[in-house]
C-alpha positions in Angstrom: -57.8 234.6 237.6 -55.2 236.2 240.1 -58.2 237.9 242.1 -60.3 235.1 242.5 -57.1 233.1 243.7 -56.5 236.0 246.5 -60.3 236.1 247.3 -60.1 231.8 247.2 -57.2 232.0 249.6 -58.2 234.8 252.0 -62.0 234.0 253.3 -61.7 236.8 255.6 -61.4 239.6 252.8 -64.4 238.6 250.9 -66.3 240.5 253.0 -65.0 243.4 251.9 -66.2 242.3 248.4 -69.8 241.4 249.9 -69.9 245.5 251.4 -68.5 246.9 248.2 -71.4 245.3 246.3 -74.3 246.1 248.7 -73.2 249.7 249.8 -70.7 250.9 247.0 -68.0 251.6 249.9 -65.9 248.6 251.3 -65.9 247.6 254.9 -63.0 246.7 257.5 -61.2 243.5 256.8 -61.8 241.3 259.3 -57.9 241.1 260.2 -57.5 244.7 260.0 -56.6 246.8 263.4 -57.4 250.5 264.0 -54.9 253.1 264.2 -54.4 255.1 266.8 -52.1 257.8 267.4 -49.7 256.9 270.2 -49.6 258.9 273.6 -46.8 261.0 274.0 -45.0 261.7 277.2 -43.6 264.7 278.8 -41.9 265.5 281.8 -43.9 267.3 284.6 -42.0 270.6 286.2 -41.0 270.0 289.9 -41.4 272.8 292.2 -38.3 272.9 295.2 -41.3 272.5 297.7 -42.4 269.2 295.8 -39.2 267.8 294.5 -38.9 264.0 294.9 -36.0 262.2 296.4 -33.0 262.3 295.0 -32.4 258.8 294.2 -36.4 258.3 292.8 -37.2 258.8 288.6 -39.0 261.6 287.1 -42.8 261.1 287.0 -44.2 261.5 283.2 -47.6 262.5 282.2 -49.5 261.7 278.9 -50.4 265.0 277.4 -53.4 264.7 275.0 -52.7 265.7 271.2 -54.4 267.3 269.0 -55.9 265.0 266.3 -54.9 266.0 263.0 -57.3 266.5 260.3 -56.7 263.4 257.9 -57.3 264.5 254.1 -60.7 263.0 252.5 -59.7 260.0 250.2 -61.4 257.9 247.9 -61.9 254.6 249.4 -59.9 251.7 247.6 -62.2 248.9 246.2 -61.5 245.5 247.6 -59.6 244.3 244.0 -57.3 247.2 244.9 -57.2 246.7 248.3 -56.2 243.0 248.0 -53.8 244.0 244.9 -51.9 245.9 247.1 -51.8 244.5 250.3 -50.9 240.5 249.3 -48.9 241.0 246.1 -45.9 240.8 248.1 -47.0 238.0 250.5 -48.5 235.8 247.4 -44.9 236.4 245.1 -43.5 234.9 248.2 -46.0 232.1 248.6 -45.3 231.0 244.6 -41.6 231.6 244.8 -41.1 230.7 248.1 -37.0 230.7 249.0 -36.4 227.5 250.8 -34.7 227.9 254.1 -30.7 227.3 254.9 -30.2 223.4 255.1 -27.0 222.2 256.5 -26.8 220.2 253.3 -26.8 222.9 250.6 -25.8 226.2 249.9 -27.9 229.6 249.4 -30.6 228.9 247.3 -30.5 229.3 243.5 -32.9 231.1 241.9 -34.4 229.6 238.2 -33.0 231.1 235.4 -35.8 232.4 234.1 -37.9 234.1 237.2 -41.7 233.6 237.6 -44.2 236.1 238.6 -47.5 235.4 240.1 -49.6 236.8 237.2 -48.3 234.2 234.9 -49.1 230.9 236.5 -52.9 231.6 235.9 -51.9 231.1 232.4 -50.9 227.7 232.2 -52.8 224.9 232.5 -50.2 222.0 233.2 -46.4 222.5 234.6 -44.4 219.6 234.2 -40.9 218.7 236.0 -38.4 217.2 234.1 -35.4 215.5 235.9 -33.4 212.3 235.4 -30.3 210.1 235.5 -30.4 210.4 239.3 -27.7 207.3 239.7 -28.9 206.5 243.3 -26.5 204.3 245.1 -23.6 206.0 242.9 -20.1 206.0 244.2 -17.1 208.4 243.1 -13.9 206.3 243.1 -15.3 204.3 246.1 -17.0 207.1 247.6 -20.5 206.9 249.0 -22.5 209.8 247.4 -25.7 209.0 249.6 -25.7 212.5 251.2 -25.6 214.1 247.7 -28.6 212.4 246.7 -30.4 213.2 249.9 -30.0 216.5 249.7 -31.0 216.5 246.0 -34.3 214.9 246.9 -35.1 217.8 249.9 -34.6 220.5 247.3 -36.6 218.7 244.8 -39.6 217.9 246.9 -39.7 221.5 247.9 -39.4 222.9 244.8 -42.3 220.7 243.3 -44.8 222.4 246.1 -43.0 226.0 245.4 -43.5 226.0 241.9 -47.0 224.1 242.2 -46.3 221.5 239.5 -48.7 219.2 238.5 -46.5 216.4 236.8 -43.0 215.0 238.0 -41.1 212.9 235.3 -38.3 210.9 235.7 -36.7 209.9 232.6 -34.4 207.0 233.5 -31.1 205.7 235.4 -33.1 205.5 238.7 -30.1 203.8 240.0 -26.6 203.0 239.4 -26.6 199.9 238.8 -29.0 197.1 237.7 -29.0 195.7 241.3 -29.1 198.3 243.4 -28.0 198.5 247.2 -30.7 198.7 249.7 -29.9 202.0 251.0 -30.6 203.3 247.2 -33.9 201.5 247.5 -34.9 203.2 250.8 -34.0 206.8 249.3 -36.5 206.2 246.2 -39.1 204.9 248.2 -39.0 207.2 250.8 -38.7 210.0 248.6 -41.6 208.8 246.4 -43.7 208.9 250.0 -43.0 212.0 251.3 -44.2 213.1 248.0 -47.6 211.6 247.9 -48.0 212.6 251.2 -47.0 216.4 250.8 -48.5 216.6 246.8 -51.5 213.6 246.6 -52.5 215.1 243.5 -49.1 215.0 241.4 -49.1 213.2 238.5 -45.6 211.1 238.9 -43.8 209.1 236.2 -40.9 206.9 235.9 -39.1 205.4 232.7 -36.3 202.7 233.2 -32.7 203.5 231.7 -29.7 201.8 230.7 -28.4 201.8 234.2 -31.8 200.5 235.2 -33.1 196.7 235.9 -36.3 197.2 233.7 -37.6 193.8 235.5 -37.1 195.6 238.8 -38.4 198.5 238.1 -42.1 196.0 236.9 -42.1 194.4 239.7 -42.8 197.7 241.8 -45.1 199.3 239.3 -47.8 197.4 240.7 -47.4 198.7 244.1 -46.9 202.3 243.1 -49.9 202.4 241.2 -51.5 202.6 244.5 -50.0 205.5 245.0 -50.9 207.3 241.3 -47.1 206.6 240.3 -46.9 205.2 236.7 -43.4 203.1 235.8 -42.6 201.3 232.8 -39.8 199.7 232.9 -39.3 197.1 229.9 -40.8 197.9 226.6 -44.9 196.7 227.2 -46.6 194.0 225.0 -49.2 192.0 225.0 -49.4 188.0 225.4 -49.2 187.5 221.8 -45.4 189.8 221.7 -47.0 192.7 220.0 -46.5 196.3 221.2 -48.7 197.4 224.2 -49.3 200.8 223.3 -52.1 202.0 225.4 -49.8 201.5 228.5 -47.1 203.1 227.9 -49.7 206.3 227.3 -50.6 208.1 230.7 -53.2 211.4 230.8 -51.8 213.6 232.9 -54.1 216.0 235.3 -53.8 219.6 236.2 -55.0 221.3 239.2 -59.0 220.8 238.8 -58.2 217.1 237.8 -59.4 217.4 234.3 -56.8 215.6 231.6 -54.9 217.8 229.8 -52.4 216.2 228.2 -51.2 212.6 227.0 -47.8 211.4 228.0 -46.2 208.3 226.3 -43.6 207.1 228.6 -41.1 205.1 226.5 -38.5 203.7 228.2 -34.9 202.5 227.4 -34.9 200.7 224.0 -32.7 197.5 223.7 -32.0 196.4 220.4 -34.1 193.2 221.2 -37.0 196.0 221.4 -36.9 196.5 217.9 -38.3 194.7 215.3 -35.9 194.8 212.4 -37.1 191.5 210.4 -38.5 193.9 208.0 -42.3 194.0 209.4 -44.2 196.9 209.4 -42.6 198.8 212.3 -39.1 197.8 210.9 -39.6 198.5 207.2 -40.5 201.4 205.0 -44.0 200.7 204.4 -46.8 202.7 206.8 -47.6 201.3 209.6 -51.1 200.9 211.2 -49.7 203.7 213.4 -49.5 205.8 210.6 -52.7 205.2 209.2 -54.6 206.1 212.3 -52.7 209.3 212.4 -53.8 210.3 209.0 -50.3 210.6 207.8 -49.1 212.8 210.6 -46.5 210.9 212.2 -43.7 210.7 209.4 -42.0 207.0 208.9 -38.3 206.7 208.1 -38.8 206.5 204.4 -41.2 209.3 204.5 -38.5 211.4 206.1 -36.9 211.0 202.9 -37.2 214.9 202.4 -40.9 217.1 202.4 -40.1 217.5 198.7 -43.8 217.1 197.6 -45.2 218.9 200.3 -42.6 221.9 199.3 -43.2 224.5 202.2 -40.5 223.3 204.9 -37.6 222.7 203.1 -34.2 221.5 203.7 -31.4 221.9 202.1 -30.9 219.4 199.6 -27.6 218.3 201.6 -29.7 218.0 204.8 -32.6 215.9 203.3 -30.3 213.8 201.7 -28.4 212.8 205.3 -31.3 212.6 206.7 -32.9 210.2 204.5 -29.5 208.0 204.2 -29.5 207.7 207.8 -32.8 206.8 207.8 -32.5 204.3 205.1 -28.8 202.6 205.9 -29.9 202.1 209.8 -32.2 199.0 210.4 -31.8 200.3 214.4 -32.9 204.1 213.7 -35.8 203.0 211.4 -36.9 200.9 214.7 -37.0 203.3 217.1 -39.1 205.5 214.5 -41.7 202.9 213.9 -42.0 202.6 217.9 -42.6 206.1 218.7 -44.7 206.5 215.2 -47.3 204.3 216.7 -47.1 205.7 220.0 -47.5 209.0 218.8 -50.7 208.2 216.5 -52.7 206.4 219.8 -51.9 209.3 221.8 -53.4 211.8 219.0 -56.4 209.6 218.6 -56.9 209.7 222.5 -56.6 213.7 221.9 -58.8 213.6 219.0 -61.8 211.6 220.8 -61.4 213.8 223.9 -61.8 216.8 222.0 -64.6 215.3 220.0 -66.7 214.7 223.6 -66.4 218.6 224.4 -63.0 218.7 225.9 -60.1 220.9 225.8 -57.0 220.6 223.8 -54.5 218.1 224.9 -50.6 218.7 224.5 -48.9 215.5 223.3 -45.7 214.5 225.3 -42.8 212.0 224.8 -40.0 210.8 226.9 -37.2 208.3 226.0 -34.1 207.7 227.5 -31.3 207.2 224.1 -28.3 209.2 222.5 -29.4 212.3 220.1 -27.3 213.2 217.2 -25.1 216.3 218.1 -25.7 215.5 222.1 -22.9 216.4 224.1 -21.9 213.7 226.2 -19.9 213.3 229.4 -17.1 210.3 227.8 -16.4 209.5 231.6 -19.6 208.6 232.7 -21.7 207.7 229.7 -21.4 206.0 226.6 -23.4 206.2 223.2 -26.0 203.7 223.4 -28.3 201.6 220.9 -25.9 198.9 219.1 -22.9 201.0 219.4 -21.5 204.6 218.8 -22.9 205.1 215.6 -26.7 204.9 216.3 -26.9 208.4 217.1 -30.6 209.1 216.8 -31.8 211.7 214.9 -34.0 214.6 215.9 -36.5 213.6 212.9 -37.4 210.6 215.0 -39.8 213.3 217.0 -42.6 214.7 214.4 -44.0 218.0 215.3 -47.1 216.8 216.7 -45.0 216.5 219.9 -45.2 219.6 222.1 -42.5 218.2 224.4 -40.0 215.4 224.6 -38.2 215.0 227.9 -35.4 213.0 227.4 -32.3 210.9 229.7 -28.6 209.9 229.1 -26.9 212.6 229.0 -25.8 214.1 231.9 -25.2 217.7 230.9 -28.4 219.4 230.5 -28.7 221.0 226.4 -31.8 220.9 223.8 -30.9 218.9 220.8 -29.9 220.3 217.7 -31.1 223.8 219.4 -34.9 222.8 219.9 -36.6 224.2 222.9 -38.8 221.3 222.5 -36.3 218.2 222.4 -34.4 218.2 225.8 -32.2 216.8 228.1 -32.6 217.7 232.0 -29.3 216.5 232.5 -27.8 214.4 236.1 -28.7 216.2 239.4 -25.0 216.0 240.6 -21.5 215.4 239.4 -21.5 212.1 238.5 -17.6 212.2 237.5 -14.7 214.3 237.8 -15.2 215.8 234.9 -18.5 216.9 235.2 -17.6 219.0 237.7 -18.4 222.6 236.0 -22.1 221.1 235.0 -24.7 223.4 235.8 -27.0 220.4 236.8 -30.4 221.7 236.9 -34.3 220.4 236.5 -36.7 221.7 234.1 -39.9 223.0 234.4 -42.1 223.1 231.4 -45.3 225.3 231.2 -48.2 224.3 228.6 -51.4 226.0 227.6 -53.5 224.1 225.5 -51.7 221.8 223.3 -48.3 223.9 223.0 -45.5 224.3 225.2 -45.3 227.9 226.3 -42.4 228.1 228.8 -39.4 225.7 229.2 -37.8 226.9 233.0 -34.3 225.6 234.1 -33.8 225.6 238.0 -30.1 224.8 239.0 -29.5 222.4 241.6 -28.0 223.6 244.9 -24.2 221.9 245.1 -24.1 220.1 248.5 -20.7 219.3 247.7 -18.0 221.5 246.0 -15.5 219.4 243.5 -11.9 221.0 243.2 -9.5 219.9 240.6 -6.1 221.4 240.8 -4.8 222.9 239.2 -7.4 224.2 237.4 -5.4 224.5 234.5 -4.3 221.3 234.1 -1.4 219.0 235.4 1.4 220.9 236.5 5.0 220.3 238.1 4.5 219.2 241.9 5.6 222.4 243.0 3.1 224.4 241.7 0.7 222.1 242.7 1.7 222.5 246.9 1.5 225.8 246.1 -2.2 226.0 244.8 -3.0 223.8 248.2 -1.2 226.4 250.2 -3.0 229.3 249.1 -6.5 227.2 249.4 -9.3 229.3 251.6 -11.5 226.4 253.2 -14.1 226.5 255.7 -12.8 225.1 258.8 -15.9 224.5 260.6 -17.8 222.4 257.6 -19.4 219.0 258.7 -17.1 216.2 257.1 -20.2 215.5 255.1 -19.6 218.3 253.0 -15.8 218.6 252.9 -15.0 219.0 249.0 -13.8 216.1 246.9 -10.7 216.6 245.5 -8.5 215.7 242.5 -4.9 216.9 242.0 -3.1 216.8 238.9 0.7 216.7 238.4 3.7 216.6 235.9 6.4 214.4 236.5 9.5 214.6 234.4 11.1 211.9 236.5 10.4 209.0 239.3 8.9 210.5 242.2 8.6 207.4 245.0 7.4 209.9 247.7 4.6 211.6 245.5 2.0 210.3 247.7 3.6 211.3 250.8 4.0 214.7 249.7 0.4 215.5 248.7 -0.5 213.9 252.1 1.6 215.9 254.1 0.0 219.3 252.4 -3.0 218.3 253.0 -2.6 217.1 256.4 -4.8 220.1 257.9 -7.4 220.5 255.0 -10.6 219.8 255.2 -10.7 217.9 252.2 -11.2 214.9 250.7 -8.7 213.2 248.3 -10.3 211.2 245.2 -7.5 210.7 243.4 -4.1 211.5 241.8 -3.8 211.9 238.1 -0.1 212.0 236.8 1.1 212.8 233.3 4.5 212.2 231.9 7.1 214.6 230.3 8.1 211.9 227.7 6.3 210.6 224.4 5.2 207.5 226.1 4.3 204.4 224.4 5.6 200.9 224.2 8.2 199.1 222.3 6.3 198.8 219.6 6.1 202.3 219.3 10.0 202.9 219.1 11.3 204.6 215.3 14.2 202.1 215.7 13.4 198.4 215.3 15.4 196.2 217.0 16.1 192.3 216.7 15.1 190.3 219.9 18.6 188.8 220.2 20.1 191.9 220.1 17.9 193.8 222.8 19.9 194.0 226.1 17.7 194.4 229.1 19.1 197.6 230.2 18.6 199.4 226.8 15.2 198.5 227.1 15.3 200.2 230.6 16.9 203.0 228.9 14.5 203.5 226.4 11.6 203.2 228.4 12.6 206.1 230.6 13.7 208.1 228.1 10.2 207.6 226.3 8.4 208.5 229.8 10.6 211.2 231.2 11.9 212.8 228.2 15.6 211.8 229.5 18.0 208.6 230.3 18.1 207.6 233.8 20.7 208.8 236.1 23.4 206.7 237.6 21.8 205.8 241.0 18.5 205.0 239.0 20.6 202.5 236.5 22.6 200.9 239.8 19.3 200.2 241.4 17.9 198.7 238.2 21.1 196.4 238.1 20.5 195.3 241.8 17.2 194.3 241.1 18.1 192.5 238.0 20.8 190.5 239.7 18.2 189.9 242.8 15.7 188.7 240.5 18.0 186.1 238.3 19.1 184.8 242.0 15.3 184.0 242.6 14.8 186.2 245.6 14.1 189.7 244.4 13.4 190.6 248.1 16.9 190.7 248.5 17.4 193.9 246.5 16.5 196.8 249.3 16.1 199.5 246.4 14.3 202.3 248.1 15.4 203.5 252.0 12.6 202.9 254.3 10.3 205.7 254.6 10.7 208.4 257.8 8.9 208.6 260.9 5.3 209.8 259.6 5.8 209.7 255.9 2.7 207.6 253.9 0.5 207.9 257.1 -3.2 209.2 256.4 -4.2 212.6 257.0 -5.0 212.2 260.4 -8.0 215.1 261.5 -7.3 216.6 258.0 -7.4 215.4 254.4 -8.9 212.1 254.4 -6.9 211.1 251.8 -6.0 207.7 252.7 -9.4 205.9 251.4 -10.3 205.6 248.3 -7.7 207.6 246.7 -5.9 206.5 243.9 -1.7 206.1 243.8 -1.0 207.9 240.6 2.6 208.0 239.8 2.4 204.4 238.5 -1.2 204.6 237.2 0.2 205.6 233.1 -1.1 204.5 230.3 0.5 202.5 227.2 0.0 205.8 225.3 1.9 207.7 227.8 -0.8 210.5 228.1 -2.2 211.3 231.5 -4.6 208.5 232.4 -7.6 210.6 234.0 -10.4 208.4 233.3 -12.3 208.7 236.3 -15.4 206.4 235.6 -15.7 204.4 232.4 -19.1 203.0 231.9 -19.3 199.3 232.1 -22.0 196.9 231.0 -23.8 197.2 234.6 -23.1 201.0 234.2 -21.2 201.3 237.4 -18.1 203.8 237.2 -14.2 202.2 237.4 -11.4 204.1 238.1 -8.7 203.0 235.0 -5.8 204.0 236.9 -3.3 201.2 237.4 -1.0 199.8 240.5 2.4 199.3 240.3 
């Protein structure tokens, strides 16, 4: 197969093969050059009578060298000549390293290198990615540069790996109402993708951050370009599930259908039938009847005891059956995938009956699977609450591969190579700084998954969290900042994001000014100042000593709170400031209390040409939660999916 591919790519070399067939000897290749010996030059001896002028150069003549007798060798057959001459260039073609770009570091190779002889063995290559979150902001900072670098790299990777299909498993946008710049990024990428790869199958499903109606509105227009978009769960006019619309055929390089992909989007509670109908109850559904019993229903998942064979331990089977029986939401999700599986099997069997080959069955999903590791600062457990984690048994064995979205950490579900999260391509919160962001390339032969490879996404902008070990005293933090070795020539768009974590044992009114001075000349962009206090924290209700309200003195309340926060009583100067403020408030003029001297000239100013610390960074000293711990939440997930900073202002 490789030889045929090489000859097809180099028509000029076909002449050698034809000559070998006629005469038994290969003929010179069209682009080959005769190797001739280069003439040697020697200096001619000059006699005194004919000596040249002093300022002239010595004349040289070419001396003919006797031809060396070459040993007779057996001529290489054209196949061997092609392999020896073109193997290196062919490898470079399949695994071409992209040129350096100002928006990415050196290319990171895939975790599992691909050898040229492996490509011909795979019928279908599907590249799986998810959770782009176009339009995302990190503590108010725009991420368009990082997304643009990722999309450029993804396009090059699709070309280099010769992928046949691209799957985007939900959360294309950050919010249900994305900005126009995010829409322009998606449409521009799809247009360039279709221009460079006109035969690539593209499938996009909606996630919990996306607006299903917005994506469905784009679907008819994108369908003209061969891009399949599924926003909401498709249904007929009478409300029944439109399974055929979710089934998308995938083609190989020759254009033949080799797989059926079930594009199931993010399922909301309203999408599930929970009223005891055939999909939500324990009876056998229409899909299971059509599938010949191969797709198990929740009730059938009580354990494969009757089948013997694949015996689970009694505890695992009982736990699985209890989860199916006791949770109608999980049963509803399982019923949808069972019906889609039955329809996909029917299509594959019909194609095989007509003389076709085996077709792989591939499913998508945007949900939270049991045992998945999630980022608490930028994700949430979807589908009706934290207790509704979908078990692995929802995806029956006939599925060759299940490409999932929603979790930002790339991982396999219950150590299964067939059910995988691709993860997000860039860090979406500070806690994801250490993630190995990647895309997955799943290769199929027939109806089975043969290989799943990981391609690491180059990090366009680094994220630094100082100190790395966790909150530390301010002196330790300032020392680590002074020891940073940074590239001063970086463009501002590539300056690293920075979070500083400091541990305080007392009030520090000038904390922000001290950090700004330390970052003044460094190419950094300060995102957040996370503060942790040495005391226990908590509110008055958490105090072990209960007091009657009429006996509580304001000064005592202040002293108790200070001890809970910092582990020590306030000093005399702080108590005097407290009394001054209290008297000014009682007099009705709080501005009369001058508690803190005005800052010196230059303090609290922005970082000038150095660290970009003035915009979007969080003032951390007052950002203490009621529990007294470190309030380092950098992106809670609200109903619209937008990340928010939970640190408070004074």
